[in-house]
C-alpha positions in Angstrom: -161.5 190.4 -63.4 -160.8 191.2 -59.8 -160.1 188.8 -57.6 -160.8 188.5 -53.7 -159.9 185.3 -51.5 -159.9 183.5 -48.4 -156.4 181.8 -46.9 -156.3 178.9 -44.5 -155.7 175.5 -44.2 -157.7 174.2 -43.9 -160.3 176.5 -45.7 -162.7 173.9 -47.7 -165.4 174.6 -44.8 -165.3 178.7 -45.1 -168.7 180.3 -46.0 -167.1 183.1 -47.1 -167.0 182.4 -50.7 -170.1 181.8 -51.2 -171.5 185.3 -49.0 -169.1 187.8 -50.4 -170.0 186.1 -54.2 -173.5 187.2 -53.4 -172.9 190.1 -51.7 -171.0 191.5 -54.9 -173.8 190.0 -57.6 -176.4 192.2 -55.6 -174.3 195.0 -56.3 -174.0 194.1 -60.0 -170.1 193.6 -59.8 -170.6 191.3 -62.2 -165.8 191.5 -62.9 -165.3 190.6 -59.4 -165.2 186.9 -58.1 -163.8 185.9 -54.9 -162.6 182.1 -54.2 -161.3 179.9 -51.4 -157.5 179.7 -51.1 -155.8 176.6 -49.7 -152.5 176.9 -48.6 -150.1 175.5 -46.0 -148.2 177.5 -43.7 -144.6 176.7 -45.5 -146.3 178.1 -48.3 -148.2 181.1 -47.3 -145.7 184.1 -47.5 -144.7 182.9 -51.1 -148.5 182.7 -52.2 -149.4 186.3 -50.6 -146.7 187.9 -51.8 -148.0 186.7 -55.4 -151.3 187.5 -55.4 -151.3 190.9 -56.3 -149.5 190.1 -59.5 -152.3 187.6 -60.2 -155.4 190.0 -60.3 -155.8 189.7 -56.1 -157.5 193.4 -54.8 -157.3 191.5 -51.0 -157.9 188.4 -49.0 -159.2 187.3 -46.1 -157.3 185.3 -43.6 -157.9 182.3 -41.3 -156.9 179.6 -39.1 -153.7 179.2 -38.9 -152.1 182.5 -40.6 -153.2 184.9 -39.0 -149.8 186.1 -37.5 -148.1 185.3 -40.2 -150.1 187.0 -42.5 -149.7 190.7 -40.0 -145.6 189.8 -40.1 -145.5 190.1 -44.2 -147.4 193.0 -44.3 -145.9 195.9 -45.2 -148.3 198.3 -43.4 -150.9 197.5 -41.2 -153.5 199.6 -39.1 -152.6 200.4 -35.5 -155.9 198.1 -34.4 -153.8 195.0 -35.8 -150.5 195.8 -35.1 -151.8 196.0 -31.2 -153.6 192.5 -31.7 -150.9 190.7 -33.1 -152.7 189.2 -35.8 -154.1 190.7 -39.1 -157.5 189.2 -41.0 -158.0 191.4 -43.6 -154.8 191.7 -46.4 -155.2 194.3 -49.1 -152.7 194.4 -52.2 -151.8 197.8 -53.6 -151.0 198.2 -57.5 -147.4 199.5 -56.3 -147.3 195.8 -54.7 -147.2 196.6 -51.2 -149.9 194.6 -48.8 -151.9 196.3 -45.6 -153.0 194.2 -43.0 -156.2 194.9 -41.0 -157.5 193.1 -38.1 -162.3 193.0 -38.5 -162.1 189.9 -36.3 -162.5 192.3 -32.9 -165.1 194.7 -34.8 -167.1 191.9 -35.6 -167.0 190.1 -32.4 -168.0 193.6 -31.1 -170.9 194.0 -33.1 -172.1 190.0 -33.1 -172.0 190.8 -28.9 -174.0 193.6 -28.9 -177.1 190.9 -29.8 -176.7 189.6 -26.9 -179.7 190.4 -24.7 -178.8 191.6 -21.1 -175.1 191.1 -21.2 -173.5 193.1 -18.9 -171.9 196.5 -20.1 -168.0 195.7 -18.2 -168.5 192.0 -18.7 -166.0 189.3 -16.7 -165.0 187.5 -19.9 -162.7 184.3 -20.9 -161.1 183.7 -23.4 -160.2 180.0 -25.3 -157.7 180.0 -27.4 -154.2 181.7 -27.9 -154.1 182.2 -31.7 -155.4 185.2 -33.8 -159.0 185.0 -33.3 -158.2 185.1 -29.3 -155.8 187.7 -29.5 -158.5 190.0 -31.2 -161.2 189.0 -29.0 -158.7 189.8 -26.0 -158.0 193.1 -27.7 -161.5 194.0 -28.5 -163.1 193.0 -25.1 -160.3 195.2 -23.4 -161.2 197.9 -25.9 -164.9 197.7 -25.1 -164.2 198.0 -21.1 -164.7 194.3 -19.6 -164.1 193.9 -16.2 -162.0 191.3 -16.7 -160.2 189.1 -19.0 -159.1 185.6 -18.6 -157.1 183.5 -21.2 -157.2 179.3 -21.1 -155.6 177.4 -23.5 -154.2 173.8 -24.0 -150.5 175.2 -23.8 -150.5 177.1 -20.7 -147.2 178.6 -22.3 -149.4 180.6 -24.9 -151.8 181.8 -22.7 -149.4 183.2 -20.5 -147.7 184.9 -23.8 -151.1 186.2 -24.6 -152.2 187.4 -21.8 -148.6 189.4 -20.9 -149.1 191.4 -24.2 -152.8 192.2 -24.4 -153.1 192.5 -20.6 -155.3 190.0 -19.8 -154.9 186.9 -17.1 -153.6 183.6 -17.9 -155.7 181.1 -16.0 -154.4 177.5 -15.5 -158.4 176.1 -15.6 -161.7 177.7 -17.4 -163.3 179.5 -14.7 -166.8 181.5 -13.9 -167.2 184.4 -16.0 -170.5 186.0 -17.6 -169.1 185.7 -21.3 -167.0 182.7 -22.3 -165.5 182.8 -25.7 -164.3 180.0 -27.6 -161.6 181.0 -30.1 -159.7 177.3 -30.7 -160.4 175.2 -33.7 -162.1 172.7 -31.5 -165.6 171.9 -33.2 -164.5 173.0 -36.9 -163.8 169.8 -38.8 -167.0 168.2 -36.8 -170.0 167.7 -38.9 -167.9 168.5 -42.4 -168.3 165.1 -44.6 -168.3 164.2 -48.1 -167.2 167.0 -50.6 -166.5 169.7 -47.6 -164.2 167.1 -46.0 -161.6 168.2 -48.5 -157.8 167.0 -48.8 -156.7 170.0 -46.9 -159.3 169.9 -44.1 -158.1 166.1 -43.6 -154.4 167.0 -43.7 -154.6 170.0 -41.5 -156.6 167.6 -38.7 -154.0 164.9 -39.0 -150.6 166.6 -39.5 -149.9 168.4 -36.0 -146.7 170.5 -37.7 -149.4 173.1 -39.5 -150.4 173.8 -35.3 -153.4 174.5 -33.8 -154.3 170.3 -34.9 -158.6 170.2 -35.7 -159.8 167.7 -33.1 -161.8 165.2 -35.3 -163.9 163.8 -31.8 -164.7 167.5 -31.6 -168.0 166.2 -33.2 -168.7 164.5 -30.3 -169.8 165.5 -26.3 -166.0 164.3 -25.6 -165.1 168.1 -28.0 -166.0 169.9 -24.6 -163.1 168.7 -22.8 -160.6 169.4 -25.1 -162.0 172.9 -24.6 -160.9 172.1 -20.7 -164.8 171.6 -20.0 -167.4 169.5 -18.6 -171.5 169.8 -20.0 -172.0 171.0 -15.9 -169.3 173.8 -16.6 -171.0 175.2 -19.4 -174.0 175.9 -17.2 -172.0 178.2 -15.5 -172.2 180.7 -18.6 -174.6 182.8 -19.5 -173.5 184.2 -22.1 -171.6 182.0 -25.1 -170.2 182.4 -28.1 -168.1 179.8 -30.5 -166.0 181.6 -33.4 -166.5 178.6 -35.3 -169.0 177.7 -37.8 -170.2 174.4 -39.3 -173.1 172.5 -40.5 -174.9 171.5 -37.4 -174.3 172.8 -34.3 -171.0 173.2 -32.4 -170.4 171.1 -29.0 -169.9 174.0 -27.2 -173.0 176.2 -28.3 -175.2 173.1 -27.6 -174.3 172.3 -24.6 -174.8 176.0 -24.0 -178.0 176.1 -25.3 -179.1 173.4 -23.2 -178.8 174.9 -20.2 -180.4 178.3 -21.6 -177.6 180.3 -22.2 -177.6 183.2 -24.8 -174.8 182.4 -27.5 -173.7 183.5 -30.7 -172.5 181.5 -33.5 -169.2 181.7 -35.7 -171.6 182.2 -38.3 -173.1 185.7 -36.9 -169.2 187.1 -36.6 -168.1 186.0 -40.2 -170.9 188.1 -41.4 -170.0 190.9 -39.5 -166.3 190.8 -39.8 -166.8 190.2 -43.6 -169.0 193.1 -44.2 -166.3 195.2 -42.7 -163.6 193.5 -45.2 -165.7 193.7 -48.1 -166.2 197.5 -47.8 -162.6 198.5 -47.6 -161.7 196.6 -50.4 -164.6 198.0 -52.9 -165.6 201.2 -51.5 -169.3 199.3 -51.3 -171.3 198.2 -48.3 -172.2 194.7 -49.1 -175.8 194.0 -49.6 -178.0 190.4 -50.5 
């Protein structure tokens, strides 16, 4: 059995196992299996180094491990190194670990769905983690006129902007394109079996970094992004990297204002297809 997985904390909400297993089944790859791998930060390096020997060919990486994934890899693509984060790991038979970032091309592919998006948009990125790094780098590479970064911890936004050639801002301002790369909106809407032990622990414990906000399922969730409902109406194009059961507060507000939107599930599919092909040598089909 050849194994694949997704590393995160939390990870119970992830649609990656269902998506990848469906693709494997469609290709008749019955000796492959994809699974969720809930791993807190303090166990991440130890766990990842053991995956190759446990039969894993590769793994996706999600909150909050993307920068740590790059740091422990033996090899990394130019894009992953430039971004400073990896969302895809490949385990070689000799025990080496290679890192790639498919978030950036996945985002660009998803943006192509936005009708009449300016060729060189003025973009605002919310967040300063691995997904935000990929978004800023992708937008700069695609020729965005200007990329601004806002984060609730201003120092993190300043550091990211300085590294990747963006502009840190003290509060969200006007832009053609708004991209939420924070975890705000993730926990809300996850109930019952999907509201798992690691999801609850992550949301409650700030030592895991990027703590998820329970109130993000309510209108106040916009305030955690530095926005009001009326402010969301200033953006004609809105992307939320978060996906969950039900619409996120940001996308709900954007749609009420008539904005063109892309949700995190569309980006997940785009970046996941690239990871799948890297590991298996096959383009996915379901």
